[in-house]
Phi, psi and omega in degrees: 000319179292321179295318178298315179301312181297319180296316181289323177297318178298316181295325183267007176089018181280344175058047176276105179230173177303323182290326186268348179300132178066016174266183185300138173254169186284333186243148174298140182238137178264120173247139171256130193247144165239093191297322181301326182260002182050055185239127180234122183246119174268117187262131177252118180305147181071027173232031178079028187291333178299317180294323179288331174294326175295322176299316179301317181296322177292318179298326180275359178077016179295324177224160181261347182210160177296327181298323178297319182289325180296338181278351182273133177304143184306309182293323179294321179300314179297324178294320178298314180298316180297322183284321189263326193234003185267140171231137181238117183214158169274115184079199182258117179296147182307327183297335181241019182301324181265010177287154171282120186256138193223144178211152177240134176239173187208154176309122185302324179299314182292321181298319181292323176296317179298317179296317179298310183298322186275328188245326189256323181280157176277123179271151187302326185269004181238151181286330180209165181299155179299318176257059189294327180296316178292316181300313181295322180292322176297315180299319182293323183278320188251350183279121182291337182244027184296141174213150179277355179301124184295342179277350180259163180298132178246335181278155184290144170282169179295321179296322177293324175298318177295318177304319178297316182293323185268355180286112180287351182252028181286088181237006182277182191295337181264002179275076181268154173277096187256119186296342179290343174222012172290156180287161188297322182294324179293322184283317189236013177046057186299332185269355179234351177246132180276117177261127182289324179226128175245109181267152174245138179299332181293338180232033192293329180297311179293317183295322181291321177299318180296316181296314182290331175294316179299323180283346187057045182289150176300157185297331182283351178269107179224154174291124179300150175293138183275234183276350172221186189281004176255352183091359181261186187278156175276350181291115181257179184302315183295318181290329176290313183301326183296333179285328184267352190302326185264002179285146177286159176303324180296318179292322177299317181290319179295325177294318177299316179298323180296325182244029186302324179296317180297324178288306189286322183291340184236015172076024177266127184277157169290134178224143174270099185275006180280347183278000000 
């Protein structure tokens, strides 16, 4: 996986060489640290980062068991990690240069569906989408049937979300660089920071065991089970395909082009999910 990443970065102009490994990258990168274990985790939203933050908390001794962490509110948990264990730097700060650096990636098609469902779409238990301002603005700009009538749909459809993502002229007020759908290189500077372990959500059970073995973590430190008993996502092929089914071939290709680095650097193929 590291060899593939380096090869693709070189081909795409990322200049990953022995000289450039672990040197300054262009964008600030957020690492969550377990100093005792010299472990640095760059978290990419929608790749199971909440569970890995729980691992960090266990490694740091914040809690003695997974059960204690499960009792903490989701937003509070993220706040604790940000306050206690987060570092934000351009490139790799000297203090963690010799840390084992870790990142998790995921099939880009699946990640975008997860981001849409969680942030842009209206969930059954909520009155409006979590990112309702962005969702409504996308709907207003790209929705052919948009109306301000409260009885009509106001949140963006998945196709409108895709239109937003592939629009190269997104310079208006709602075009934010949002890490839940930013590309991997932007979030974690994949082409200028050397990652010792690159995990995939598709093989996260095996990858997590390997990572924790390298750290010589205590037995009680395990990756929490995710949405199913393997720790991975419940989003399956059929549920992903239904979101892409109505997209035109042109939009599918433009979406691939928008995230071409995420596909090629980590071995994810272009697929026509409309079939």
